[in-house]
N, CA, C and O atoms as a printed pandas DataFrame, in Angstrom:
     atom_number atom_name residue_name chain_id  residue_number  x_coord  y_coord  z_coord
0              1         N          MET        A               1   17.419  -47.657  -14.583
1              2        CA          MET        A               1   17.617  -46.382  -13.923
2              3         C          MET        A               1   16.411  -45.551  -14.142
3              4         O          MET        A               1   15.999  -45.387  -15.290
4              5         N          PRO        A               2   15.798  -44.999  -13.095
5              6        CA          PRO        A               2   14.563  -44.138  -13.368
6              7         C          PRO        A               2   14.966  -42.767  -13.868
7              8         O          PRO        A               2   16.057  -42.256  -13.614
8              9         N          ALA        A               3   13.994  -42.193  -14.611
9             10        CA          ALA        A               3   14.255  -40.888  -15.167
10            11         C          ALA        A               3   14.181  -39.790  -14.054
11            12         O          ALA        A               3   13.374  -39.917  -13.134
12            13         N          PRO        A               4   14.962  -38.786  -14.129
13            14        CA          PRO        A               4   14.826  -37.715  -13.189
14            15         C          PRO        A               4   13.512  -37.043  -13.203
15            16         O          PRO        A               4   12.895  -36.961  -14.265
16            17         N          PRO        A               5   13.007  -36.527  -12.043
17            18        CA          PRO        A               5   11.723  -35.782  -12.122
18            19         C          PRO        A               5   11.754  -34.540  -12.876
19            20         O          PRO        A               5   12.725  -33.783  -12.860
20            21         N          GLN        A               6   10.594  -34.315  -13.598
21            22        CA          GLN        A               6   10.532  -33.072  -14.363
22            23         C          GLN        A               6   10.187  -31.978  -13.500
23            24         O          GLN        A               6    9.239  -32.079  -12.722
24            25         N          LEU        A               7   10.987  -30.795  -13.592
25            26        CA          LEU        A               7   10.745  -29.650  -12.869
26            27         C          LEU        A               7    9.862  -28.638  -13.602
27            28         O          LEU        A               7    9.986  -28.484  -14.817
28            29         N          SER        A               8    8.991  -27.963  -12.899
29            30        CA          SER        A               8    8.119  -27.061  -13.573
30            31         C          SER        A               8    8.760  -25.682  -13.644
31            32         O          SER        A               8    9.517  -25.294  -12.754
32            33         N          ASN        A               9    8.478  -25.003  -14.622
33            34        CA          ASN        A               9    9.015  -23.588  -14.717
34            35         C          ASN        A               9    8.242  -22.589  -13.942
35            36         O          ASN        A               9    8.641  -21.425  -13.888
36            37         N          THR        A              10    7.121  -22.983  -13.315
37            38        CA          THR        A              10    6.336  -22.158  -12.527
38            39         C          THR        A              10    6.865  -22.123  -11.121
39            40         O          THR        A              10    6.963  -23.180  -10.498
40            41         N          PRO        A              11    7.211  -20.981  -10.582
41            42        CA          PRO        A              11    7.727  -20.982   -9.110
42            43         C          PRO        A              11    6.655  -21.441   -8.278
43            44         O          PRO        A              11    5.465  -21.249   -8.532
44            45         N          ILE        A              12    7.139  -22.105   -7.187
45            46        CA          ILE        A              12    6.176  -22.538   -6.128
46            47         C          ILE        A              12    6.456  -21.782   -4.866
47            48         O          ILE        A              12    7.599  -21.676   -4.421
48            49         N          SER        A              13    5.360  -21.239   -4.270
49            50        CA          SER        A              13    5.390  -20.495   -3.029
50            51         C          SER        A              13    5.693  -21.439   -1.830
51            52         O          SER        A              13    5.478  -22.645   -1.956
52            53         N          PRO        A              14    6.176  -20.936   -0.691
53            54        CA          PRO        A              14    6.307  -21.778    0.458
54            55         C          PRO        A              14    5.016  -22.510    0.919
55            56         O          PRO        A              14    5.099  -23.500    1.645
56            57         N          HIS        A              15    3.857  -22.036    0.508
57            58        CA          HIS        A              15    2.704  -22.662    0.902
58            59         C          HIS        A              15    2.201  -23.686   -0.055
59            60         O          HIS        A              15    1.153  -24.290    0.173
60            61         N          GLY        A              16    2.886  -23.889   -1.069
61            62        CA          GLY        A              16    2.512  -24.957   -2.074
62            63         C          GLY        A              16    1.793  -24.468   -3.259
63            64         O          GLY        A              16    1.573  -25.233   -4.199
64            65         N          ALA        A              17    1.424  -23.276   -3.273
65            66        CA          ALA        A              17    0.590  -22.889   -4.386
66            67         C          ALA        A              17    1.475  -22.133   -5.393
67            68         O          ALA        A              17    2.426  -21.423   -5.068
68            69         N          GLU        A              18    1.051  -22.369   -6.679
69            70        CA          GLU        A              18    1.882  -21.679   -7.790
70            71         C          GLU        A              18    1.715  -20.181   -7.757
71            72         O          GLU        A              18    0.632  -19.677   -7.461
72            73         N          THR        A              19    2.764  -19.476   -8.054
73            74        CA          THR        A              19    2.576  -17.948   -7.928
74            75         C          THR        A              19    2.739  -17.523   -9.421
75            76         O          THR        A              19    3.379  -18.193  -10.231
76            77         N          THR        A              20    2.134  -16.406   -9.702
77            78        CA          THR        A              20    2.178  -15.709  -11.043
78            79         C          THR        A              20    2.655  -14.324  -10.829
79            80         O          THR        A              20    2.658  -13.828   -9.702
80            81         N          ILE        A              21    3.059  -13.681  -11.889
81            82        CA          ILE        A              21    3.510  -12.347  -11.845
82            83         C          ILE        A              21    2.399  -11.339  -11.959
83            84         O          ILE        A              21    2.573  -10.156  -11.664
84            85         N          LYS        A              22    1.227  -11.832  -12.400
85            86        CA          LYS        A              22    0.021  -10.860  -12.671
86            87         C          LYS        A              22   -0.355  -10.083  -11.417
87            88         O          LYS        A              22   -0.573   -8.879  -11.549
88            89         N          PRO        A              23   -0.452  -10.635  -10.233
89            90        CA          PRO        A              23   -0.816   -9.728   -9.070
90            91         C          PRO        A              23    0.296   -8.690   -8.734
91            92         O          PRO        A              23    0.016   -7.584   -8.272
92            93         N          TYR        A              24    1.528   -9.084   -8.978
93            94        CA          TYR        A              24    2.685   -8.092   -8.762
94            95         C          TYR        A              24    2.471   -6.959   -9.790
95            96         O          TYR        A              24    2.638   -5.798   -9.416
96            97         N          LEU        A              25    2.118   -7.222  -11.038
97            98        CA          LEU        A              25    2.084   -6.213  -12.032
98            99         C          LEU        A              25    0.893   -5.291  -11.744
99           100         O          LEU        A              25    0.970   -4.072  -11.902
100          101         N          VAL        A              26   -0.184   -5.904  -11.324
101          102        CA          VAL        A              26   -1.363   -5.102  -11.025
102          103         C          VAL        A              26   -1.035   -4.205   -9.914
103          104         O          VAL        A              26   -1.367   -3.021   -9.985
104          105         N          GLY        A              27   -0.371   -4.696   -8.827
105          106        CA          GLY        A              27    0.077   -3.856   -7.745
106          107         C          GLY        A              27    1.005   -2.650   -8.052
107          108         O          GLY        A              27    0.920   -1.563   -7.480
108          109         N          VAL        A              28    1.933   -2.976   -9.054
109          110        CA          VAL        A              28    2.864   -1.896   -9.462
110          111         C          VAL        A              28    2.093   -0.868  -10.182
111          112         O          VAL        A              28    2.307    0.324   -9.963
112          113         N          VAL        A              29    1.185   -1.274  -11.051
113          114        CA          VAL        A              29    0.365   -0.263  -11.843
114          115         C          VAL        A              29   -0.462    0.559  -10.940
115          116         O          VAL        A              29   -0.586    1.770  -11.120
116          117         N          LEU        A              30   -1.074   -0.124   -9.900
117          118        CA          LEU        A              30   -1.966    0.635   -9.049
118          119         C          LEU        A              30   -1.096    1.594   -8.231
119          120         O          LEU        A              30   -1.499    2.733   -7.993
120          121         N          ALA        A              31    0.068    1.162   -7.805
121          122        CA          ALA        A              31    0.862    2.023   -6.966
122          123         C          ALA        A              31    1.428    3.293   -7.809
123          124         O          ALA        A              31    1.521    4.430   -7.347
124          125         N          LEU        A              32    1.752    2.945   -8.988
125          126        CA          LEU        A              32    2.159    4.069   -9.902
126          127         C          LEU        A              32    1.054    5.084  -10.152
127          128         O          LEU        A              32    1.268    6.296  -10.135
128          129         N          VAL        A              33   -0.106    4.555  -10.378
129          130        CA          VAL        A              33   -1.246    5.504  -10.612
130          131         C          VAL        A              33   -1.572    6.263   -9.355
131          132         O          VAL        A              33   -1.895    7.450   -9.404
132          133         N          LEU        A              34   -1.489    5.582   -8.217
133          134        CA          LEU        A              34   -1.866    6.310   -6.948
134          135         C          LEU        A              34   -0.725    7.252   -6.567
135          136         O          LEU        A              34   -0.952    8.116   -5.720
136          137         N          THR        A              35    0.412    7.159   -7.092
137          138        CA          THR        A              35    1.475    8.096   -6.877
138          139         C          THR        A              35    1.393    9.261   -7.880
139          140         O          THR        A              35    1.638   10.414   -7.523
140          141         N          ALA        A              36    1.052    8.952   -9.112
141          142        CA          ALA        A              36    0.963    9.891  -10.113
142          143         C          ALA        A              36   -0.183   10.930   -9.827
143          144         O          ALA        A              36   -0.039   12.115  -10.128
144          145         N          ILE        A              37   -1.265   10.472   -9.269
145          146        CA          ILE        A              37   -2.465   11.367   -9.107
146          147         C          ILE        A              37   -2.048   12.487   -8.204
147          148         O          ILE        A              37   -2.307   13.623   -8.601
148          149         N          PRO        A              38   -1.421   12.341   -7.009
149          150        CA          PRO        A              38   -1.162   13.508   -6.112
150          151         C          PRO        A              38    0.003   14.303   -6.854
151          152         O          PRO        A              38   -0.032   15.533   -6.831
152          153         N          PHE        A              39    0.934   13.698   -7.448
153          154        CA          PHE        A              39    1.942   14.603   -8.178
154          155         C          PHE        A              39    1.360   15.456   -9.243
155          156         O          PHE        A              39    1.730   16.624   -9.361
156          157         N          GLY        A              40    0.406   14.895  -10.079
157          158        CA          GLY        A              40   -0.302   15.654  -10.993
158          159         C          GLY        A              40   -1.048   16.746  -10.368
159          160         O          GLY        A              40   -0.986   17.876  -10.852
160          161         N          LEU        A              41   -1.751   16.493   -9.327
161          162        CA          LEU        A              41   -2.609   17.552   -8.780
162          163         C          LEU        A              41   -1.756   18.686   -8.213
163          164         O          LEU        A              41   -2.113   19.858   -8.336
164          165         N          VAL        A              42   -0.561   18.314   -7.557
165          166        CA          VAL        A              42    0.278   19.394   -7.106
166          167         C          VAL        A              42    0.838   20.163   -8.236
167          168         O          VAL        A              42    0.826   21.394   -8.210
168          169         N          ALA        A              43    1.335   19.484   -9.244
169          170        CA          ALA        A              43    2.046   20.151  -10.350
170          171         C          ALA        A              43    1.097   21.076  -11.099
171          172         O          ALA        A              43    1.468   22.176  -11.508
172          173         N          THR        A              44   -0.086   20.626  -11.261
173          174        CA          THR        A              44   -1.002   21.520  -12.111
174          175         C          THR        A              44   -1.922   22.407  -11.245
175          176         O          THR        A              44   -2.578   23.287  -11.802
176          177         N          ARG        A              45   -2.005   22.219   -9.890
177          178        CA          ARG        A              45   -2.777   23.050   -9.037
178          179         C          ARG        A              45   -4.217   23.222   -9.492
179          180         O          ARG        A              45   -4.740   24.333   -9.571
180          181         N          THR        A              46   -4.829   22.109   -9.785
181          182        CA          THR        A              46   -6.180   22.142  -10.357
182          183         C          THR        A              46   -7.300   22.188   -9.200
183          184         O          THR        A              46   -8.462   22.489   -9.470
184          185         N          LEU        A              47   -6.896   21.884   -7.951
185          186        CA          LEU        A              47   -7.788   21.966   -6.855
186          187         C          LEU        A              47   -7.375   22.940   -5.817
187          188         O          LEU        A              47   -6.189   23.238   -5.678
188          189         N          PRO        A              48   -8.290   23.432   -5.106
189          190        CA          PRO        A              48   -7.892   24.307   -3.866
190          191         C          PRO        A              48   -7.074   23.507   -2.847
191          192         O          PRO        A              48   -7.233   22.288   -2.791
192          193         N          PRO        A              49   -6.274   24.082   -2.101
193          194        CA          PRO        A              49   -5.372   23.362   -1.157
194          195         C          PRO        A              49   -6.127   22.299   -0.304
195          196         O          PRO        A              49   -5.684   21.151   -0.259
196          197         N          LYS        A              50   -7.137   22.612    0.302
197          198        CA          LYS        A              50   -7.904   21.769    1.218
198          199         C          LYS        A              50   -8.383   20.507    0.499
199          200         O          LYS        A              50   -8.255   19.388    0.997
200          201         N          GLN        A              51   -8.950   20.739   -0.712
201          202        CA          GLN        A              51   -9.370   19.572   -1.421
202          203         C          GLN        A              51   -8.192   18.764   -1.905
203          204         O          GLN        A              51   -8.261   17.539   -2.011
204          205         N          MET        A              52   -7.175   19.418   -2.182
205          206        CA          MET        A              52   -5.888   18.625   -2.603
206          207         C          MET        A              52   -5.394   17.724   -1.495
207          208         O          MET        A              52   -5.024   16.576   -1.740
208          209         N          PHE        A              53   -5.384   18.242   -0.263
209          210        CA          PHE        A              53   -4.963   17.449    0.909
210          211         C          PHE        A              53   -5.868   16.266    1.124
211          212         O          PHE        A              53   -5.399   15.195    1.509
212          213         N          VAL        A              54   -7.147   16.426    0.888
213          214        CA          VAL        A              54   -8.029   15.272    0.940
214          215         C          VAL        A              54   -7.728   14.233   -0.058
215          216         O          VAL        A              54   -7.636   13.046    0.253
216          217         N          VAL        A              55   -7.569   14.692   -1.305
217          218        CA          VAL        A              55   -7.280   13.663   -2.272
218          219         C          VAL        A              55   -5.936   12.999   -2.101
219          220         O          VAL        A              55   -5.819   11.805   -2.375
220          221         N          ILE        A              56   -4.918   13.709   -1.662
221          222        CA          ILE        A              56   -3.595   13.147   -1.483
222          223         C          ILE        A              56   -3.758   12.171   -0.173
223          224         O          ILE        A              56   -3.110   11.126   -0.129
224          225         N          GLY        A              57   -4.511   12.488    0.733
225          226        CA          GLY        A              57   -4.563   11.663    1.882
226          227         C          GLY        A              57   -5.389   10.326    1.568
227          228         O          GLY        A              57   -5.084    9.249    2.078
228          229         N          ALA        A              58   -6.440   10.486    0.701
229          230        CA          ALA        A              58   -7.161    9.399    0.270
230          231         C          ALA        A              58   -6.236    8.440   -0.663
231          232         O          ALA        A              58   -6.269    7.215   -0.546
232          233         N          ALA        A              59   -5.452    9.076   -1.548
233          234        CA          ALA        A              59   -4.673    8.210   -2.436
234          235         C          ALA        A              59   -3.578    7.487   -1.533
235          236         O          ALA        A              59   -3.213    6.342   -1.800
236          237         N          ALA        A              60   -3.103    8.155   -0.524
237          238        CA          ALA        A              60   -1.994    7.494    0.369
238          239         C          ALA        A              60   -2.671    6.315    1.079
239          240         O          ALA        A              60   -2.081    5.236    1.137
240          241         N          ILE        A              61   -3.843    6.471    1.601
241          242        CA          ILE        A              61   -4.562    5.313    2.378
242          243         C          ILE        A              61   -4.840    4.178    1.399
243          244         O          ILE        A              61   -4.623    3.021    1.758
244          245         N          ILE        A              62   -5.324    4.457    0.140
245          246        CA          ILE        A              62   -5.527    3.437   -0.825
246          247         C          ILE        A              62   -4.241    2.828   -1.218
247          248         O          ILE        A              62   -4.212    1.619   -1.446
248          249         N          GLN        A              63   -3.180    3.544   -1.320
249          250        CA          GLN        A              63   -1.941    2.988   -1.664
250          251         C          GLN        A              63   -1.380    2.023   -0.539
251          252         O          GLN        A              63   -0.791    0.984   -0.836
252          253         N          VAL        A              64   -1.574    2.381    0.627
253          254        CA          VAL        A              64   -1.227    1.474    1.716
254          255         C          VAL        A              64   -1.975    0.111    1.579
255          256         O          VAL        A              64   -1.404   -0.975    1.685
256          257         N          ALA        A              65   -3.265    0.267    1.342
257          258        CA          ALA        A              65   -4.145   -0.997    1.129
258          259         C          ALA        A              65   -3.684   -1.803   -0.167
259          260         O          ALA        A              65   -3.729   -3.033   -0.172
260          261         N          VAL        A              66   -3.283   -1.142   -1.158
261          262        CA          VAL        A              66   -2.771   -1.892   -2.390
262          263         C          VAL        A              66   -1.422   -2.607   -1.949
263          264         O          VAL        A              66   -1.199   -3.769   -2.288
264          265         N          HIS        A              67   -0.560   -1.894   -1.204
265          266        CA          HIS        A              67    0.695   -2.589   -0.834
266          267         C          HIS        A              67    0.481   -3.794    0.041
267          268         O          HIS        A              67    1.078   -4.857   -0.128
268          269         N          LEU        A              68   -0.464   -3.554    1.049
269          270        CA          LEU        A              68   -0.816   -4.672    1.875
270          271         C          LEU        A              68   -1.390   -5.783    1.109
271          272         O          LEU        A              68   -1.068   -6.924    1.443
272          273         N          ARG        A              69   -2.226   -5.602    0.090
273          274        CA          ARG        A              69   -2.856   -6.634   -0.622
274          275         C          ARG        A              69   -1.980   -7.318   -1.630
275          276         O          ARG        A              69   -1.915   -8.546   -1.673
276          277         N          TYR        A              70   -1.343   -6.584   -2.395
277          278        CA          TYR        A              70   -0.647   -7.129   -3.580
278          279         C          TYR        A              70    0.811   -7.512   -3.260
279          280         O          TYR        A              70    1.344   -8.447   -3.856
280          281         N          PHE        A              71    1.454   -6.800   -2.328
281          282        CA          PHE        A              71    2.916   -7.074   -2.070
282          283         C          PHE        A              71    3.123   -7.936   -0.865
283          284         O          PHE        A              71    3.920   -8.873   -0.873
284          285         N          LEU        A              72    2.374   -7.598    0.203
285          286        CA          LEU        A              72    2.402   -8.390    1.457
286          287         C          LEU        A              72    1.410   -9.527    1.583
287          288         O          LEU        A              72    1.428  -10.292    2.548
288          289         N          HIS        A              73    0.565   -9.619    0.609
289          290        CA          HIS        A              73   -0.354  -10.681    0.507
290          291         C          HIS        A              73   -1.309  -10.803    1.720
291          292         O          HIS        A              73   -1.645  -11.911    2.138
292          293         N          LEU        A              74   -1.736   -9.667    2.272
293          294        CA          LEU        A              74   -2.637   -9.612    3.424
294          295         C          LEU        A              74   -4.071   -9.443    2.813
295          296         O          LEU        A              74   -4.354   -8.488    2.089
296          297         N          ASP        A              75   -4.929  -10.401    3.140
297          298        CA          ASP        A              75   -6.333  -10.311    2.699
298          299         C          ASP        A              75   -7.169  -10.097    3.983
299          300         O          ASP        A              75   -6.658  -10.056    5.102
300          301         N          LEU        A              76   -8.409   -9.971    3.753
301          302        CA          LEU        A              76   -9.342   -9.804    4.933
302          303         C          LEU        A              76  -10.139  -11.061    5.266
303          304         O          LEU        A              76  -11.149  -11.014    5.968
304          305         N          LYS        A              77   -9.647  -12.205    4.732
305          306        CA          LYS        A              77  -10.164  -13.503    5.022
306          307         C          LYS        A              77   -9.878  -13.864    6.552
307          308         O          LYS        A              77   -8.817  -13.604    7.121
308          309         N          PRO        A              78  -10.902  -14.456    7.097
309          310        CA          PRO        A              78  -10.735  -14.874    8.522
310          311         C          PRO        A              78   -9.910  -16.110    8.802
311          312         O          PRO        A              78   -9.930  -16.628    9.919
312          313         N          SER        A              79   -9.189  -16.588    7.810
313          314        CA          SER        A              79   -8.432  -17.851    7.875
314          315         C          SER        A              79   -7.236  -17.710    8.847
315          316         O          SER        A              79   -6.874  -18.661    9.540
316          317         N          SER        A              80   -6.644  -16.528    8.879
317          318        CA          SER        A              80   -5.307  -16.323    9.576
318          319         C          SER        A              80   -5.375  -15.200   10.484
319          320         O          SER        A              80   -5.612  -14.050   10.117
320          321         N          GLN        A              81   -5.151  -15.573   11.733
321          322        CA          GLN        A              81   -5.168  -14.396   12.789
322          323         C          GLN        A              81   -3.960  -13.464   12.716
323          324         O          GLN        A              81   -4.004  -12.302   13.118
324          325         N          ASN        A              82   -2.876  -14.035   12.182
325          326        CA          ASN        A              82   -1.578  -13.284   11.977
326          327         C          ASN        A              82   -1.804  -12.177   10.997
327          328         O          ASN        A              82   -1.329  -11.058   11.189
328          329         N          ASN        A              83   -2.532  -12.481    9.941
329          330        CA          ASN        A              83   -2.807  -11.444    8.943
330          331         C          ASN        A              83   -3.592  -10.199    9.507
331          332         O          ASN        A              83   -3.321   -9.034    9.215
332          333         N          LEU        A              84   -4.576  -10.593   10.333
333          334        CA          LEU        A              84   -5.384   -9.514   10.997
334          335         C          LEU        A              84   -4.574   -8.642   11.908
335          336         O          LEU        A              84   -4.721   -7.423   11.998
336          337         N          ILE        A              85   -3.669   -9.392   12.606
337          338        CA          ILE        A              85   -2.847   -8.665   13.648
338          339         C          ILE        A              85   -1.898   -7.674   12.821
339          340         O          ILE        A              85   -1.730   -6.504   13.165
340          341         N          ALA        A              86   -1.334   -8.213   11.772
341          342        CA          ALA        A              86   -0.447   -7.301   10.941
342          343         C          ALA        A              86   -1.203   -6.193   10.294
343          344         O          ALA        A              86   -0.681   -5.080   10.227
344          345         N          LEU        A              87   -2.374   -6.407    9.821
345          346        CA          LEU        A              87   -3.234   -5.353    9.321
346          347         C          LEU        A              87   -3.451   -4.255   10.372
347          348         O          LEU        A              87   -3.217   -3.069   10.142
348          349         N          CYS        A              88   -3.892   -4.704   11.488
349          350        CA          CYS        A              88   -4.133   -3.746   12.675
350          351         C          CYS        A              88   -2.879   -2.932   12.984
351          352         O          CYS        A              88   -2.941   -1.713   13.145
352          353         N          PHE        A              89   -1.671   -3.666   13.069
353          354        CA          PHE        A              89   -0.426   -2.950   13.257
354          355         C          PHE        A              89   -0.220   -1.937   12.190
355          356         O          PHE        A              89    0.185   -0.824   12.524
356          357         N          ALA        A              90   -0.457   -2.205   10.932
357          358        CA          ALA        A              90   -0.171   -1.283    9.885
358          359         C          ALA        A              90   -1.078   -0.051   10.001
359          360         O          ALA        A              90   -0.676    1.080    9.730
360          361         N          ALA        A              91   -2.391   -0.343   10.439
361          362        CA          ALA        A              91   -3.300    0.807   10.624
362          363         C          ALA        A              91   -2.917    1.683   11.738
363          364         O          ALA        A              91   -2.991    2.903   11.590
364          365         N          VAL        A              92   -2.504    1.153   12.869
365          366        CA          VAL        A              92   -2.012    1.886   13.974
366          367         C          VAL        A              92   -0.767    2.729   13.553
367          368         O          VAL        A              92   -0.672    3.908   13.894
368          369         N          ALA        A              93    0.143    2.127   12.835
369          370        CA          ALA        A              93    1.292    2.800   12.550
370          371         C          ALA        A              93    0.992    3.943   11.580
371          372         O          ALA        A              93    1.581    5.019   11.676
372          373         N          LEU        A              94    0.036    3.690   10.609
373          374        CA          LEU        A              94   -0.325    4.741    9.718
374          375         C          LEU        A              94   -0.951    5.868   10.514
375          376         O          LEU        A              94   -0.540    7.006   10.287
376          377         N          LEU        A              95   -1.913    5.679   11.434
377          378        CA          LEU        A              95   -2.472    6.686   12.245
378          379         C          LEU        A              95   -1.496    7.426   13.030
379          380         O          LEU        A              95   -1.614    8.644   13.164
380          381         N          MET        A              96   -0.527    6.767   13.564
381          382        CA          MET        A              96    0.506    7.437   14.323
382          383         C          MET        A              96    1.444    8.337   13.494
383          384         O          MET        A              96    1.848    9.416   13.929
384          385         N          LEU        A              97    1.798    7.814   12.189
385          386        CA          LEU        A              97    2.633    8.667   11.426
386          387         C          LEU        A              97    1.880    9.839   10.770
387          388         O          LEU        A              97    2.468   10.907   10.597
388          389         N          VAL        A              98    0.600    9.675   10.401
389          390        CA          VAL        A              98   -0.134   10.779    9.923
390          391         C          VAL        A              98   -0.555   11.785   10.936
391          392         O          VAL        A              98   -0.552   12.988   10.673
392          393         N          GLY        A              99   -0.932   11.287   12.142
393          394        CA          GLY        A              99   -1.255   12.123   13.284
394          395         C          GLY        A              99   -0.141   12.815   13.785
395          396         O          GLY        A              99   -0.289   13.997   14.096
396          397         N          GLY        A             100    1.050   12.220   13.926
397          398        CA          GLY        A             100    2.185   13.005   14.425
398          399         C          GLY        A             100    2.674   13.975   13.498
399          400         O          GLY        A             100    3.068   15.068   13.904
400          401         N          THR        A             101    2.682   13.655   12.228
401          402        CA          THR        A             101    3.036   14.607   11.100
402          403         C          THR        A             101    2.121   15.874   11.177
403          404         O          THR        A             101    2.574   17.019   11.171
404          405         N          LEU        A             102    0.859   15.578   11.245
405          406        CA          LEU        A             102   -0.047   16.819   11.308
406          407         C          LEU        A             102    0.120   17.565   12.550
407          408         O          LEU        A             102    0.080   18.795   12.542
408          409         N          TRP        A             103    0.303   16.895   13.612
409          410        CA          TRP        A             103    0.571   17.641   14.968
410          411         C          TRP        A             103    1.757   18.525   14.821
411          412         O          TRP        A             103    1.726   19.709   15.157
412          413         N          ILE        A             104    2.846   17.917   14.295
413          414        CA          ILE        A             104    4.110   18.745   14.215
414          415         C          ILE        A             104    3.855   19.951   13.259
415          416         O          ILE        A             104    4.206   21.088   13.574
416          417         N          MET        A             105    3.227   19.663   12.068
417          418        CA          MET        A             105    3.032   20.735   11.116
418          419         C          MET        A             105    2.131   21.819   11.560
419          420         O          MET        A             105    2.403   22.978   11.247
420          421         N          PHE        A             106    1.076   21.545   12.266
421          422        CA          PHE        A             106    0.177   22.560   12.817
422          423         C          PHE        A             106    0.870   23.253   13.898
423          424         O          PHE        A             106    0.739   24.474   13.995
424          425         N          GLY        A             107    1.678   22.525   14.815
425          426        CA          GLY        A             107    2.380   23.271   15.796
426          427         C          GLY        A             107    3.411   24.246   15.234
427          428         O          GLY        A             107    3.531   25.372   15.716
428          429         N          LEU        A             108    4.162   23.809   14.203
429          430        CA          LEU        A             108    5.090   24.808   13.602
430          431         C          LEU        A             108    4.367   25.878   12.911
431          432         O          LEU        A             108    4.870   27.002   12.895
432          433         N          ASN        A             109    3.158   25.641   12.294
433          434        CA          ASN        A             109    2.438   26.743   11.780
434          435         C          ASN        A             109    1.961   27.712   12.732
435          436         O          ASN        A             109    1.985   28.915   12.470
436          437         N          TYR        A             110    1.487   27.213   13.926
437          438        CA          TYR        A             110    1.082   28.096   14.931
438          439         C          TYR        A             110    2.151   28.948   15.489
439          440         O          TYR        A             110    1.891   30.085   15.883
440          441         N          ARG        A             111    3.432   28.414   15.545
441          442        CA          ARG        A             111    4.538   29.183   16.077
442          443         C          ARG        A             111    5.086   30.191   15.027
443          444         O          ARG        A             111    5.731   31.180   15.373
444          445         N          MET        A             112    4.826   29.923   13.832
445          446        CA          MET        A             112    5.325   30.860   12.825
446          447         C          MET        A             112    4.370   32.066   12.585
447          448         O          MET        A             112    4.764   33.055   11.967
448          449         N          ILE        A             113    3.086   31.968   13.093
449          450        CA          ILE        A             113    2.252   33.120   12.912
450          451         C          ILE        A             113    2.262   34.061   13.960
451          452         O          ILE        A             113    1.573   35.078   13.883
């Protein structure tokens, strides 16, 4: 009777490659840092409001890129057209959310004055 096959403790992804926890940990650490920076700036009020908005916006855009790279595994490699389509969709959704939010906020500010 043949011996049963030995199973590896390393999880295998659907694409056949071994996965590790390191990229996820890097993603979590980057996401936490990119979240803590705006909270720290707002809590300490170290920058003028306009500069603070720029830093918060930049941290948000970088955090979207971190989530796309480390959690959704979307790279900029030309090997997959679906990845590019998903990245473009995320960019359009981000622009719509940010643009719509700013439009509403400035409209409300105009009506309040």
